[in-house]
C-alpha positions in Angstrom: 7.1 14.6 25.7 6.5 13.0 22.3 8.2 10.3 20.3 7.6 8.9 16.8 7.9 5.1 16.3 8.5 3.8 12.8 8.4 0.1 12.1 7.0 -2.4 9.6 6.1 0.4 7.1 4.0 2.4 9.6 4.5 5.2 12.1 2.7 6.2 15.3 3.0 9.2 17.5 3.2 8.6 21.3 2.9 11.0 24.2 4.4 10.4 27.7 2.1 10.9 30.7 3.5 8.4 33.3 3.7 5.9 30.5 3.8 6.1 26.7 0.4 6.3 25.1 -0.5 6.3 21.4 -2.0 9.5 20.2 -3.7 10.0 16.8 -3.8 7.5 14.0 -1.3 4.8 12.9 -0.3 5.9 9.3 1.9 4.6 6.5 5.4 5.9 6.7 6.7 8.3 4.0 9.5 7.3 1.6 13.0 7.6 3.0 12.2 7.4 6.7 14.1 4.5 8.4 12.6 2.3 11.1 13.4 3.5 14.7 12.3 5.5 17.6 12.6 9.3 17.1 12.5 11.2 20.4 10.8 14.5 19.3 11.4 16.2 22.6 15.1 16.3 21.7 14.5 18.3 18.5 16.2 21.6 17.9 15.1 24.5 15.8 16.8 24.9 12.4 19.3 27.6 11.8 19.6 29.5 8.6 22.4 28.8 6.1 23.3 25.4 7.7 23.1 22.0 6.2 20.7 19.4 7.6 20.1 15.8 7.0 17.5 13.5 8.6 13.9 13.4 9.8 12.0 16.7 9.3 8.8 16.7 11.4 5.9 19.1 11.0 3.8 19.0 14.1 0.2 20.3 14.5 -0.4 20.4 18.2 -4.0 21.6 17.8 -5.0 18.5 15.7 -2.5 16.2 17.4 -1.0 15.0 14.2 2.5 14.9 12.7 3.8 14.8 9.1 7.3 13.8 8.4 9.7 13.8 5.5 13.3 13.0 5.0 15.6 16.0 4.4 19.0 15.6 2.7 19.6 19.0 1.2 20.9 22.4 2.2 18.1 24.6 3.5 
């Protein structure tokens, strides 16, 4: 399970293995992403021809990194 923590203008990716551990680098947060804890294990795949708003993560499991952007348009 993964989660993304955003606070004080930075973001960090954490993985759960009996406890939450930081994986990867701490990076500056992208514009438009609000502070909070985003539980990535609750994400659902997007469906065509539906409207979406919110955090849009791009996850590279091989490199163990995540890019995020804020989506507020129709896909």
